[in-house]
PQR file of N, CA, C, O and H, with PARSE charges and radii, in Angstrom:
ATOM      1  N   MET A   1     -17.880  13.126  -2.232 -0.4000 1.5000
ATOM      2  CA  MET A   1     -17.102  13.459  -1.065 -0.0000 2.0000
ATOM      3  C   MET A   1     -15.772  14.065  -1.539  0.5500 1.7000
ATOM      4  O   MET A   1     -15.117  13.530  -2.434 -0.5500 1.4000
ATOM      5  N   SER A   2     -15.403  15.148  -0.946 -0.4000 1.5000
ATOM      6  CA  SER A   2     -14.150  15.815  -1.324 -0.0000 2.0000
ATOM      7  C   SER A   2     -12.959  15.116  -0.665  0.5500 1.7000
ATOM      8  O   SER A   2     -13.121  14.349   0.284 -0.5500 1.4000
ATOM      9  H   SER A   2     -15.935  15.583  -0.219  0.4000 1.0000
ATOM     10  N   ASN A   3     -11.771  15.391  -1.180 -0.4000 1.5000
ATOM     11  CA  ASN A   3     -10.558  14.815  -0.598 -0.0000 2.0000
ATOM     12  C   ASN A   3     -10.396  15.211   0.860  0.5500 1.7000
ATOM     13  O   ASN A   3     -10.018  14.383   1.689 -0.5500 1.4000
ATOM     14  H   ASN A   3     -11.639  16.014  -1.951  0.4000 1.0000
ATOM     15  N   SER A   4     -10.676  16.460   1.178 -0.4000 1.5000
ATOM     16  CA  SER A   4     -10.508  16.902   2.570 -0.0000 2.0000
ATOM     17  C   SER A   4     -11.483  16.174   3.490  0.5500 1.7000
ATOM     18  O   SER A   4     -11.129  15.853   4.624 -0.5500 1.4000
ATOM     19  H   SER A   4     -10.983  17.132   0.504  0.4000 1.0000
ATOM     20  N   GLU A   5     -12.697  15.908   3.029 -0.4000 1.5000
ATOM     21  CA  GLU A   5     -13.663  15.158   3.839 -0.0000 2.0000
ATOM     22  C   GLU A   5     -13.193  13.714   4.034  0.5500 1.7000
ATOM     23  O   GLU A   5     -13.286  13.160   5.129 -0.5500 1.4000
ATOM     24  H   GLU A   5     -12.985  16.168   2.107  0.4000 1.0000
ATOM     25  N   LEU A   6     -12.691  13.123   2.961 -0.4000 1.5000
ATOM     26  CA  LEU A   6     -12.196  11.750   3.035 -0.0000 2.0000
ATOM     27  C   LEU A   6     -11.015  11.662   3.987  0.5500 1.7000
ATOM     28  O   LEU A   6     -10.958  10.762   4.825 -0.5500 1.4000
ATOM     29  H   LEU A   6     -12.615  13.574   2.072  0.4000 1.0000
ATOM     30  N   LEU A   7     -10.071  12.589   3.866 -0.4000 1.5000
ATOM     31  CA  LEU A   7      -8.901  12.586   4.742 -0.0000 2.0000
ATOM     32  C   LEU A   7      -9.306  12.761   6.207  0.5500 1.7000
ATOM     33  O   LEU A   7      -8.733  12.127   7.093 -0.5500 1.4000
ATOM     34  H   LEU A   7     -10.117  13.320   3.185  0.4000 1.0000
ATOM     35  N   ALA A   8     -10.277  13.608   6.453 -0.4000 1.5000
ATOM     36  CA  ALA A   8     -10.753  13.814   7.826 -0.0000 2.0000
ATOM     37  C   ALA A   8     -11.346  12.524   8.390  0.5500 1.7000
ATOM     38  O   ALA A   8     -11.135  12.198   9.558 -0.5500 1.4000
ATOM     39  H   ALA A   8     -10.743  14.123   5.733  0.4000 1.0000
ATOM     40  N   GLN A   9     -12.084  11.796   7.561 -0.4000 1.5000
ATOM     41  CA  GLN A   9     -12.662  10.527   8.015 -0.0000 2.0000
ATOM     42  C   GLN A   9     -11.584   9.471   8.219  0.5500 1.7000
ATOM     43  O   GLN A   9     -11.656   8.683   9.163 -0.5500 1.4000
ATOM     44  H   GLN A   9     -12.256  12.061   6.612  0.4000 1.0000
ATOM     45  N   LEU A  10     -10.594   9.452   7.346 -0.4000 1.5000
ATOM     46  CA  LEU A  10      -9.506   8.484   7.492 -0.0000 2.0000
ATOM     47  C   LEU A  10      -8.727   8.714   8.782  0.5500 1.7000
ATOM     48  O   LEU A  10      -8.285   7.755   9.416 -0.5500 1.4000
ATOM     49  H   LEU A  10     -10.536  10.092   6.580  0.4000 1.0000
ATOM     50  N   GLN A  11      -8.559   9.948   9.169 -0.4000 1.5000
ATOM     51  CA  GLN A  11      -7.821  10.263  10.395 -0.0000 2.0000
ATOM     52  C   GLN A  11      -8.532   9.728  11.633  0.5500 1.7000
ATOM     53  O   GLN A  11      -7.897   9.504  12.663 -0.5500 1.4000
ATOM     54  H   GLN A  11      -8.918  10.727   8.654  0.4000 1.0000
ATOM     55  N   GLN A  12      -9.828   9.525  11.543 -0.4000 1.5000
ATOM     56  CA  GLN A  12     -10.610   9.042  12.686 -0.0000 2.0000
ATOM     57  C   GLN A  12     -10.561   7.520  12.843  0.5500 1.7000
ATOM     58  O   GLN A  12     -11.015   6.990  13.857 -0.5500 1.4000
ATOM     59  H   GLN A  12     -10.344   9.707  10.706  0.4000 1.0000
ATOM     60  N   LEU A  13     -10.020   6.821  11.857 -0.4000 1.5000
ATOM     61  CA  LEU A  13      -9.959   5.370  11.910 -0.0000 2.0000
ATOM     62  C   LEU A  13      -8.949   4.890  12.937  0.5500 1.7000
ATOM     63  O   LEU A  13      -8.013   5.603  13.299 -0.5500 1.4000
ATOM     64  H   LEU A  13      -9.651   7.252  11.033  0.4000 1.0000
ATOM     65  N   SER A  14      -9.162   3.667  13.395 -0.4000 1.5000
ATOM     66  CA  SER A  14      -8.183   3.048  14.300 -0.0000 2.0000
ATOM     67  C   SER A  14      -6.940   2.675  13.510  0.5500 1.7000
ATOM     68  O   SER A  14      -6.945   2.676  12.279 -0.5500 1.4000
ATOM     69  H   SER A  14      -9.922   3.088  13.101  0.4000 1.0000
ATOM     70  N   ARG A  15      -5.893   2.361  14.223 -0.4000 1.5000
ATOM     71  CA  ARG A  15      -4.638   1.962  13.576 -0.0000 2.0000
ATOM     72  C   ARG A  15      -4.860   0.738  12.685  0.5500 1.7000
ATOM     73  O   ARG A  15      -4.381   0.705  11.552 -0.5500 1.4000
ATOM     74  H   ARG A  15      -5.888   2.360  15.223  0.4000 1.0000
ATOM     75  N   ALA A  16      -5.566  -0.244  13.179 -0.4000 1.5000
ATOM     76  CA  ALA A  16      -5.838  -1.462  12.397 -0.0000 2.0000
ATOM     77  C   ALA A  16      -6.636  -1.141  11.138  0.5500 1.7000
ATOM     78  O   ALA A  16      -6.358  -1.687  10.070 -0.5500 1.4000
ATOM     79  H   ALA A  16      -5.955  -0.217  14.100  0.4000 1.0000
ATOM     80  N   GLU A  17      -7.614  -0.266  11.258 -0.4000 1.5000
ATOM     81  CA  GLU A  17      -8.420   0.115  10.094 -0.0000 2.0000
ATOM     82  C   GLU A  17      -7.576   0.856   9.061  0.5500 1.7000
ATOM     83  O   GLU A  17      -7.765   0.677   7.857 -0.5500 1.4000
ATOM     84  H   GLU A  17      -7.840   0.177  12.126  0.4000 1.0000
ATOM     85  N   LYS A  18      -6.650   1.683   9.528 -0.4000 1.5000
ATOM     86  CA  LYS A  18      -5.757   2.386   8.607 -0.0000 2.0000
ATOM     87  C   LYS A  18      -4.886   1.405   7.842  0.5500 1.7000
ATOM     88  O   LYS A  18      -4.663   1.580   6.645 -0.5500 1.4000
ATOM     89  H   LYS A  18      -6.497   1.828  10.505  0.4000 1.0000
ATOM     90  N   PHE A  19      -4.384   0.360   8.525 -0.4000 1.5000
ATOM     91  CA  PHE A  19      -3.595  -0.665   7.847 -0.0000 2.0000
ATOM     92  C   PHE A  19      -4.433  -1.392   6.802  0.5500 1.7000
ATOM     93  O   PHE A  19      -3.935  -1.718   5.724 -0.5500 1.4000
ATOM     94  H   PHE A  19      -4.565   0.217   9.498  0.4000 1.0000
ATOM     95  N   GLN A  20      -5.703  -1.647   7.113 -0.4000 1.5000
ATOM     96  CA  GLN A  20      -6.588  -2.302   6.149 -0.0000 2.0000
ATOM     97  C   GLN A  20      -6.790  -1.428   4.919  0.5500 1.7000
ATOM     98  O   GLN A  20      -6.829  -1.933   3.797 -0.5500 1.4000
ATOM     99  H   GLN A  20      -6.107  -1.382   7.988  0.4000 1.0000
ATOM    100  N   ILE A  21      -6.918  -0.134   5.122 -0.4000 1.5000
ATOM    101  CA  ILE A  21      -7.078   0.800   4.002 -0.0000 2.0000
ATOM    102  C   ILE A  21      -5.813   0.810   3.146  0.5500 1.7000
ATOM    103  O   ILE A  21      -5.888   0.793   1.917 -0.5500 1.4000
ATOM    104  H   ILE A  21      -6.887   0.276   6.033  0.4000 1.0000
ATOM    105  N   ILE A  22      -4.654   0.837   3.800 -0.4000 1.5000
ATOM    106  CA  ILE A  22      -3.388   0.821   3.067 -0.0000 2.0000
ATOM    107  C   ILE A  22      -3.288  -0.457   2.241  0.5500 1.7000
ATOM    108  O   ILE A  22      -2.913  -0.413   1.069 -0.5500 1.4000
ATOM    109  H   ILE A  22      -4.593   0.851   4.798  0.4000 1.0000
ATOM    110  N   GLN A  23      -3.620  -1.588   2.847 -0.4000 1.5000
ATOM    111  CA  GLN A  23      -3.542  -2.864   2.137 -0.0000 2.0000
ATOM    112  C   GLN A  23      -4.499  -2.876   0.945  0.5500 1.7000
ATOM    113  O   GLN A  23      -4.138  -3.335  -0.139 -0.5500 1.4000
ATOM    114  H   GLN A  23      -3.925  -1.623   3.799  0.4000 1.0000
ATOM    115  N   PHE A  24      -5.709  -2.373   1.143 -0.4000 1.5000
ATOM    116  CA  PHE A  24      -6.684  -2.324   0.057 -0.0000 2.0000
ATOM    117  C   PHE A  24      -6.175  -1.452  -1.095  0.5500 1.7000
ATOM    118  O   PHE A  24      -6.224  -1.862  -2.254 -0.5500 1.4000
ATOM    119  H   PHE A  24      -6.002  -2.000   2.023  0.4000 1.0000
ATOM    120  N   LEU A  25      -5.690  -0.257  -0.774 -0.4000 1.5000
ATOM    121  CA  LEU A  25      -5.218   0.655  -1.813 -0.0000 2.0000
ATOM    122  C   LEU A  25      -3.986   0.105  -2.531  0.5500 1.7000
ATOM    123  O   LEU A  25      -3.857   0.258  -3.746 -0.5500 1.4000
ATOM    124  H   LEU A  25      -5.650   0.075   0.168  0.4000 1.0000
ATOM    125  N   THR A  26      -3.093  -0.528  -1.794 -0.4000 1.5000
ATOM    126  CA  THR A  26      -1.901  -1.116  -2.405 -0.0000 2.0000
ATOM    127  C   THR A  26      -2.292  -2.216  -3.384  0.5500 1.7000
ATOM    128  O   THR A  26      -1.778  -2.269  -4.501 -0.5500 1.4000
ATOM    129  H   THR A  26      -3.199  -0.653  -0.808  0.4000 1.0000
ATOM    130  N   ALA A  27      -3.196  -3.086  -2.968 -0.4000 1.5000
ATOM    131  CA  ALA A  27      -3.643  -4.169  -3.844 -0.0000 2.0000
ATOM    132  C   ALA A  27      -4.367  -3.613  -5.065  0.5500 1.7000
ATOM    133  O   ALA A  27      -4.198  -4.117  -6.176 -0.5500 1.4000
ATOM    134  H   ALA A  27      -3.613  -3.042  -2.060  0.4000 1.0000
ATOM    135  N   ASP A  28      -5.165  -2.583  -4.861 -0.4000 1.5000
ATOM    136  CA  ASP A  28      -5.902  -1.976  -5.971 -0.0000 2.0000
ATOM    137  C   ASP A  28      -4.958  -1.330  -6.981  0.5500 1.7000
ATOM    138  O   ASP A  28      -5.128  -1.493  -8.189 -0.5500 1.4000
ATOM    139  H   ASP A  28      -5.302  -2.174  -3.960  0.4000 1.0000
ATOM    140  N   LEU A  29      -3.965  -0.598  -6.483 -0.4000 1.5000
ATOM    141  CA  LEU A  29      -2.981   0.019  -7.374 -0.0000 2.0000
ATOM    142  C   LEU A  29      -2.165  -1.042  -8.107  0.5500 1.7000
ATOM    143  O   LEU A  29      -1.881  -0.901  -9.296 -0.5500 1.4000
ATOM    144  H   LEU A  29      -3.827  -0.466  -5.502  0.4000 1.0000
ATOM    145  N   ALA A  30      -1.794  -2.092  -7.402 -0.4000 1.5000
ATOM    146  CA  ALA A  30      -1.029  -3.169  -8.036 -0.0000 2.0000
ATOM    147  C   ALA A  30      -1.853  -3.824  -9.136  0.5500 1.7000
ATOM    148  O   ALA A  30      -1.327  -4.158 -10.198 -0.5500 1.4000
ATOM    149  H   ALA A  30      -2.025  -2.206  -6.436  0.4000 1.0000
ATOM    150  N   LYS A  31      -3.129  -4.003  -8.883 -0.4000 1.5000
ATOM    151  CA  LYS A  31      -4.016  -4.598  -9.895 -0.0000 2.0000
ATOM    152  C   LYS A  31      -4.081  -3.702 -11.133  0.5500 1.7000
ATOM    153  O   LYS A  31      -4.016  -4.188 -12.262 -0.5500 1.4000
ATOM    154  H   LYS A  31      -3.556  -3.732  -8.021  0.4000 1.0000
ATOM    155  N   GLU A  32      -4.207  -2.405 -10.916 -0.4000 1.5000
ATOM    156  CA  GLU A  32      -4.250  -1.457 -12.033 -0.0000 2.0000
ATOM    157  C   GLU A  32      -2.951  -1.480 -12.832  0.5500 1.7000
ATOM    158  O   GLU A  32      -2.962  -1.322 -14.053 -0.5500 1.4000
ATOM    159  H   GLU A  32      -4.259  -2.010  -9.999  0.4000 1.0000
ATOM    160  N   GLU A  33      -1.838  -1.677 -12.138 -0.4000 1.5000
ATOM    161  CA  GLU A  33      -0.525  -1.693 -12.782 -0.0000 2.0000
ATOM    162  C   GLU A  33      -0.153  -3.088 -13.260  0.5500 1.7000
ATOM    163  O   GLU A  33       0.920  -3.291 -13.829 -0.5500 1.4000
ATOM    164  H   GLU A  33      -1.829  -1.805 -11.146  0.4000 1.0000
ATOM    165  N   GLU A  34      -1.042  -4.047 -13.026 -0.4000 1.5000
ATOM    166  CA  GLU A  34      -0.812  -5.449 -13.380 -0.0000 2.0000
ATOM    167  C   GLU A  34       0.447  -5.994 -12.730  0.5500 1.7000
ATOM    168  O   GLU A  34       1.263  -6.657 -13.371 -0.5500 1.4000
ATOM    169  H   GLU A  34      -1.913  -3.882 -12.563  0.4000 1.0000
ATOM    170  N   ILE A  35       0.588  -5.701 -11.451 -0.4000 1.5000
ATOM    171  CA  ILE A  35       1.713  -6.183 -10.648 -0.0000 2.0000
ATOM    172  C   ILE A  35       1.172  -7.236  -9.682  0.5500 1.7000
ATOM    173  O   ILE A  35       0.157  -7.019  -9.020 -0.5500 1.4000
ATOM    174  H   ILE A  35      -0.074  -5.162 -10.930  0.4000 1.0000
ATOM    175  N   SER A  36       1.842  -8.350  -9.610 -0.4000 1.5000
ATOM    176  CA  SER A  36       1.450  -9.389  -8.665 -0.0000 2.0000
ATOM    177  C   SER A  36       2.180  -9.142  -7.354  0.5500 1.7000
ATOM    178  O   SER A  36       3.396  -9.315  -7.269 -0.5500 1.4000
ATOM    179  H   SER A  36       2.666  -8.527 -10.148  0.4000 1.0000
ATOM    180  N   VAL A  37       1.441  -8.740  -6.340 -0.4000 1.5000
ATOM    181  CA  VAL A  37       2.061  -8.403  -5.058 -0.0000 2.0000
ATOM    182  C   VAL A  37       1.427  -9.149  -3.896  0.5500 1.7000
ATOM    183  O   VAL A  37       1.611  -8.760  -2.742 -0.5500 1.4000
ATOM    184  H   VAL A  37       0.453  -8.599  -6.409  0.4000 1.0000
ATOM    185  N   VAL A  38       0.696 -10.199  -4.172 -0.4000 1.5000
ATOM    186  CA  VAL A  38      -0.058 -10.875  -3.119 -0.0000 2.0000
ATOM    187  C   VAL A  38       0.826 -11.239  -1.940  0.5500 1.7000
ATOM    188  O   VAL A  38       0.543 -10.830  -0.814 -0.5500 1.4000
ATOM    189  H   VAL A  38       0.547 -10.515  -5.109  0.4000 1.0000
ATOM    190  N   ASN A  39       1.889 -11.998  -2.169 -0.4000 1.5000
ATOM    191  CA  ASN A  39       2.748 -12.421  -1.060 -0.0000 2.0000
ATOM    192  C   ASN A  39       3.556 -11.263  -0.504  0.5500 1.7000
ATOM    193  O   ASN A  39       3.735 -11.157   0.709 -0.5500 1.4000
ATOM    194  H   ASN A  39       2.120 -12.330  -3.083  0.4000 1.0000
ATOM    195  N   LYS A  40       4.043 -10.399  -1.376 -0.4000 1.5000
ATOM    196  CA  LYS A  40       4.878  -9.288  -0.936 -0.0000 2.0000
ATOM    197  C   LYS A  40       4.072  -8.305  -0.090  0.5500 1.7000
ATOM    198  O   LYS A  40       4.582  -7.789   0.904 -0.5500 1.4000
ATOM    199  H   LYS A  40       3.898 -10.485  -2.361  0.4000 1.0000
ATOM    200  N   VAL A  41       2.824  -8.039  -0.471 -0.4000 1.5000
ATOM    201  CA  VAL A  41       1.987  -7.120   0.307 -0.0000 2.0000
ATOM    202  C   VAL A  41       1.777  -7.666   1.710  0.5500 1.7000
ATOM    203  O   VAL A  41       1.881  -6.920   2.684 -0.5500 1.4000
ATOM    204  H   VAL A  41       2.410  -8.458  -1.279  0.4000 1.0000
ATOM    205  N   ALA A  42       1.484  -8.948   1.826 -0.4000 1.5000
ATOM    206  CA  ALA A  42       1.283  -9.542   3.146 -0.0000 2.0000
ATOM    207  C   ALA A  42       2.544  -9.407   3.997  0.5500 1.7000
ATOM    208  O   ALA A  42       2.469  -9.096   5.185 -0.5500 1.4000
ATOM    209  H   ALA A  42       1.399  -9.554   1.034  0.4000 1.0000
ATOM    210  N   GLU A  43       3.695  -9.642   3.383 -0.4000 1.5000
ATOM    211  CA  GLU A  43       4.972  -9.523   4.090 -0.0000 2.0000
ATOM    212  C   GLU A  43       5.203  -8.083   4.552  0.5500 1.7000
ATOM    213  O   GLU A  43       5.587  -7.844   5.697 -0.5500 1.4000
ATOM    214  H   GLU A  43       3.755  -9.895   2.417  0.4000 1.0000
ATOM    215  N   ILE A  44       4.969  -7.142   3.663 -0.4000 1.5000
ATOM    216  CA  ILE A  44       5.195  -5.729   3.993 -0.0000 2.0000
ATOM    217  C   ILE A  44       4.189  -5.252   5.028  0.5500 1.7000
ATOM    218  O   ILE A  44       4.547  -4.518   5.949 -0.5500 1.4000
ATOM    219  H   ILE A  44       4.658  -7.336   2.733  0.4000 1.0000
ATOM    220  N   MET A  45       2.928  -5.665   4.883 -0.4000 1.5000
ATOM    221  CA  MET A  45       1.913  -5.240   5.850 -0.0000 2.0000
ATOM    222  C   MET A  45       2.245  -5.772   7.241  0.5500 1.7000
ATOM    223  O   MET A  45       2.018  -5.091   8.241 -0.5500 1.4000
ATOM    224  H   MET A  45       2.638  -6.261   4.135  0.4000 1.0000
ATOM    225  N   GLY A  46       2.780  -6.986   7.300 -0.4000 1.5000
ATOM    226  CA  GLY A  46       3.208  -7.518   8.589 -0.0000 2.0000
ATOM    227  C   GLY A  46       4.333  -6.682   9.172  0.5500 1.7000
ATOM    228  O   GLY A  46       4.381  -6.443  10.379 -0.5500 1.4000
ATOM    229  H   GLY A  46       2.964  -7.539   6.488  0.4000 1.0000
ATOM    230  N   ALA A  47       5.230  -6.244   8.314 -0.4000 1.5000
ATOM    231  CA  ALA A  47       6.353  -5.422   8.763 -0.0000 2.0000
ATOM    232  C   ALA A  47       5.889  -4.039   9.212  0.5500 1.7000
ATOM    233  O   ALA A  47       6.524  -3.421  10.067 -0.5500 1.4000
ATOM    234  H   ALA A  47       5.190  -6.439   7.334  0.4000 1.0000
ATOM    235  N   LEU A  48       4.801  -3.554   8.651 -0.4000 1.5000
ATOM    236  CA  LEU A  48       4.301  -2.230   9.029 -0.0000 2.0000
ATOM    237  C   LEU A  48       3.985  -2.152  10.513  0.5500 1.7000
ATOM    238  O   LEU A  48       4.101  -1.089  11.122 -0.5500 1.4000
ATOM    239  H   LEU A  48       4.285  -4.055   7.956  0.4000 1.0000
ATOM    240  N   HIS A  49       3.588  -3.269  11.091 -0.4000 1.5000
ATOM    241  CA  HIS A  49       3.238  -3.270  12.509 -0.0000 2.0000
ATOM    242  C   HIS A  49       4.469  -3.137  13.404  0.5500 1.7000
ATOM    243  O   HIS A  49       4.366  -2.747  14.567 -0.5500 1.4000
ATOM    244  H   HIS A  49       3.493  -4.133  10.597  0.4000 1.0000
ATOM    245  N   THR A  50       5.627  -3.464  12.846 -0.4000 1.5000
ATOM    246  CA  THR A  50       6.827  -3.472  13.680 -0.0000 2.0000
ATOM    247  C   THR A  50       7.937  -2.557  13.179  0.5500 1.7000
ATOM    248  O   THR A  50       8.945  -2.387  13.865 -0.5500 1.4000
ATOM    249  H   THR A  50       5.710  -3.781  11.901  0.4000 1.0000
ATOM    250  N   SER A  51       7.772  -1.961  11.994 -0.4000 1.5000
ATOM    251  CA  SER A  51       8.872  -1.216  11.411 -0.0000 2.0000
ATOM    252  C   SER A  51       8.405   0.115  10.839  0.5500 1.7000
ATOM    253  O   SER A  51       7.418   0.173  10.105 -0.5500 1.4000
ATOM    254  H   SER A  51       6.953  -2.099  11.438  0.4000 1.0000
ATOM    255  N   ASN A  52       9.109   1.165  11.173 -0.4000 1.5000
ATOM    256  CA  ASN A  52       8.807   2.465  10.579 -0.0000 2.0000
ATOM    257  C   ASN A  52       9.287   2.540   9.142  0.5500 1.7000
ATOM    258  O   ASN A  52       8.834   3.402   8.389 -0.5500 1.4000
ATOM    259  H   ASN A  52       9.910   1.118  11.769  0.4000 1.0000
ATOM    260  N   GLY A  53      10.191   1.661   8.746 -0.4000 1.5000
ATOM    261  CA  GLY A  53      10.735   1.671   7.401 -0.0000 2.0000
ATOM    262  C   GLY A  53       9.911   0.873   6.400  0.5500 1.7000
ATOM    263  O   GLY A  53      10.272   0.809   5.225 -0.5500 1.4000
ATOM    264  H   GLY A  53      10.559   0.961   9.359  0.4000 1.0000
ATOM    265  N   ALA A  54       8.828   0.272   6.831 -0.4000 1.5000
ATOM    266  CA  ALA A  54       8.040  -0.576   5.939 -0.0000 2.0000
ATOM    267  C   ALA A  54       7.393   0.219   4.810  0.5500 1.7000
ATOM    268  O   ALA A  54       7.274  -0.287   3.694 -0.5500 1.4000
ATOM    269  H   ALA A  54       8.534   0.323   7.786  0.4000 1.0000
ATOM    270  N   ALA A  55       6.984   1.424   5.073 -0.4000 1.5000
ATOM    271  CA  ALA A  55       6.378   2.238   4.018 -0.0000 2.0000
ATOM    272  C   ALA A  55       7.402   2.500   2.919  0.5500 1.7000
ATOM    273  O   ALA A  55       7.068   2.466   1.734 -0.5500 1.4000
ATOM    274  H   ALA A  55       7.081   1.835   5.979  0.4000 1.0000
ATOM    275  N   GLU A  56       8.627   2.757   3.303 -0.4000 1.5000
ATOM    276  CA  GLU A  56       9.691   2.954   2.325 -0.0000 2.0000
ATOM    277  C   GLU A  56       9.933   1.669   1.539  0.5500 1.7000
ATOM    278  O   GLU A  56      10.135   1.710   0.326 -0.5500 1.4000
ATOM    279  H   GLU A  56       8.898   2.784   4.265  0.4000 1.0000
ATOM    280  N   GLN A  57       9.913   0.524   2.230 -0.4000 1.5000
ATOM    281  CA  GLN A  57      10.060  -0.763   1.563 -0.0000 2.0000
ATOM    282  C   GLN A  57       8.959  -0.951   0.526  0.5500 1.7000
ATOM    283  O   GLN A  57       9.218  -1.388  -0.595 -0.5500 1.4000
ATOM    284  H   GLN A  57       9.749   0.490   3.216  0.4000 1.0000
ATOM    285  N   LEU A  58       7.748  -0.621   0.904 -0.4000 1.5000
ATOM    286  CA  LEU A  58       6.605  -0.778   0.008 -0.0000 2.0000
ATOM    287  C   LEU A  58       6.772   0.086  -1.230  0.5500 1.7000
ATOM    288  O   LEU A  58       6.547  -0.384  -2.346 -0.5500 1.4000
ATOM    289  H   LEU A  58       7.538  -0.266   1.814  0.4000 1.0000
ATOM    290  N   MET A  59       7.157   1.327  -1.052 -0.4000 1.5000
ATOM    291  CA  MET A  59       7.342   2.221  -2.193 -0.0000 2.0000
ATOM    292  C   MET A  59       8.462   1.722  -3.096  0.5500 1.7000
ATOM    293  O   MET A  59       8.332   1.776  -4.319 -0.5500 1.4000
ATOM    294  H   MET A  59       7.340   1.708  -0.145  0.4000 1.0000
ATOM    295  N   GLN A  60       9.548   1.243  -2.526 -0.4000 1.5000
ATOM    296  CA  GLN A  60      10.650   0.714  -3.320 -0.0000 2.0000
ATOM    297  C   GLN A  60      10.196  -0.504  -4.128  0.5500 1.7000
ATOM    298  O   GLN A  60      10.546  -0.649  -5.299 -0.5500 1.4000
ATOM    299  H   GLN A  60       9.653   1.200  -1.532  0.4000 1.0000
ATOM    300  N   PHE A  61       9.417  -1.374  -3.489 -0.4000 1.5000
ATOM    301  CA  PHE A  61       8.918  -2.550  -4.176 -0.0000 2.0000
ATOM    302  C   PHE A  61       8.021  -2.165  -5.345  0.5500 1.7000
ATOM    303  O   PHE A  61       8.164  -2.703  -6.443 -0.5500 1.4000
ATOM    304  H   PHE A  61       9.133  -1.256  -2.538  0.4000 1.0000
ATOM    305  N   ILE A  62       7.107  -1.244  -5.116 -0.4000 1.5000
ATOM    306  CA  ILE A  62       6.186  -0.822  -6.174 -0.0000 2.0000
ATOM    307  C   ILE A  62       6.956  -0.185  -7.324  0.5500 1.7000
ATOM    308  O   ILE A  62       6.676  -0.473  -8.488 -0.5500 1.4000
ATOM    309  H   ILE A  62       6.991  -0.807  -4.224  0.4000 1.0000
ATOM    310  N   GLU A  63       7.913   0.666  -7.016 -0.4000 1.5000
ATOM    311  CA  GLU A  63       8.711   1.307  -8.059 -0.0000 2.0000
ATOM    312  C   GLU A  63       9.515   0.280  -8.856  0.5500 1.7000
ATOM    313  O   GLU A  63       9.613   0.380 -10.079 -0.5500 1.4000
ATOM    314  H   GLU A  63       8.140   0.899  -6.071  0.4000 1.0000
ATOM    315  N   THR A  64      10.084  -0.701  -8.169 -0.4000 1.5000
ATOM    316  CA  THR A  64      10.846  -1.755  -8.848 -0.0000 2.0000
ATOM    317  C   THR A  64       9.938  -2.552  -9.775  0.5500 1.7000
ATOM    318  O   THR A  64      10.301  -2.841 -10.915 -0.5500 1.4000
ATOM    319  H   THR A  64      10.004  -0.783  -7.176  0.4000 1.0000
ATOM    320  N   GLU A  65       8.760  -2.905  -9.282 -0.4000 1.5000
ATOM    321  CA  GLU A  65       7.824  -3.676 -10.098 -0.0000 2.0000
ATOM    322  C   GLU A  65       7.338  -2.866 -11.306  0.5500 1.7000
ATOM    323  O   GLU A  65       7.156  -3.417 -12.391 -0.5500 1.4000
ATOM    324  H   GLU A  65       8.465  -2.670  -8.355  0.4000 1.0000
ATOM    325  N   GLN A  66       7.134  -1.578 -11.117 -0.4000 1.5000
ATOM    326  CA  GLN A  66       6.706  -0.734 -12.231 -0.0000 2.0000
ATOM    327  C   GLN A  66       7.790  -0.683 -13.303  0.5500 1.7000
ATOM    328  O   GLN A  66       7.492  -0.788 -14.493 -0.5500 1.4000
ATOM    329  H   GLN A  66       7.282  -1.131 -10.235  0.4000 1.0000
ATOM    330  N   LYS A  67       9.041  -0.525 -12.887 -0.4000 1.5000
ATOM    331  CA  LYS A  67      10.149  -0.487 -13.844 -0.0000 2.0000
ATOM    332  C   LYS A  67      10.270  -1.822 -14.559  0.5500 1.7000
ATOM    333  O   LYS A  67      10.511  -1.868 -15.765 -0.5500 1.4000
ATOM    334  H   LYS A  67       9.283  -0.440 -11.921  0.4000 1.0000
ATOM    335  N   ARG A  68      10.102  -2.921 -13.806 -0.4000 1.5000
ATOM    336  CA  ARG A  68      10.212  -4.249 -14.396 -0.0000 2.0000
ATOM    337  C   ARG A  68       9.126  -4.477 -15.436  0.5500 1.7000
ATOM    338  O   ARG A  68       9.397  -5.006 -16.514 -0.5500 1.4000
ATOM    339  H   ARG A  68       9.907  -2.884 -12.826  0.4000 1.0000
ATOM    340  N   THR A  69       7.901  -4.082 -15.120 -0.4000 1.5000
ATOM    341  CA  THR A  69       6.798  -4.315 -16.069 -0.0000 2.0000
ATOM    342  C   THR A  69       6.880  -3.380 -17.258  0.5500 1.7000
ATOM    343  O   THR A  69       6.385  -3.721 -18.333 -0.5500 1.4000
ATOM    344  H   THR A  69       7.681  -3.652 -14.244  0.4000 1.0000
ATOM    345  N   GLN A  70       7.486  -2.213 -17.105 -0.4000 1.5000
ATOM    346  CA  GLN A  70       7.633  -1.293 -18.234 -0.0000 2.0000
ATOM    347  C   GLN A  70       8.641  -1.809 -19.241  0.5500 1.7000
ATOM    348  O   GLN A  70       8.548  -1.507 -20.430 -0.5500 1.4000
ATOM    349  H   GLN A  70       7.888  -1.936 -16.233  0.4000 1.0000
ATOM    350  N   LYS A  71       9.608  -2.588 -18.769 -0.4000 1.5000
ATOM    351  CA  LYS A  71      10.640  -3.144 -19.638 -0.0000 2.0000
ATOM    352  C   LYS A  71      10.118  -4.306 -20.466  0.5500 1.7000
ATOM    353  O   LYS A  71      10.668  -4.629 -21.519 -0.5500 1.4000
ATOM    354  H   LYS A  71       9.684  -2.834 -17.802  0.4000 1.0000
ATOM    355  N   VAL A  72       9.042  -4.936 -19.979 -0.4000 1.5000
ATOM    356  CA  VAL A  72       8.505  -6.131 -20.657 -0.0000 2.0000
ATOM    357  C   VAL A  72       7.763  -5.765 -21.899  0.5500 1.7000
ATOM    358  O   VAL A  72       7.247  -6.642 -22.591 -0.5500 1.4000
ATOM    359  H   VAL A  72       8.595  -4.674 -19.124  0.4000 1.0000
TER
END
């Protein structure tokens, strides 16, 4: 499946399904980066339902964790 086909299918998902996809991808990326985000992801995902700034929060958290793990 090409990226354009995948994106077209993702656009057809409900809002709740899109949040589930975001949560899955975030957890998967964190696992690849060896970042523990279990509690933080749940907190941010909850905020996504009520805040437009949650995506920015998530990106800031991931970037901070990446910098922290690179220093170790």
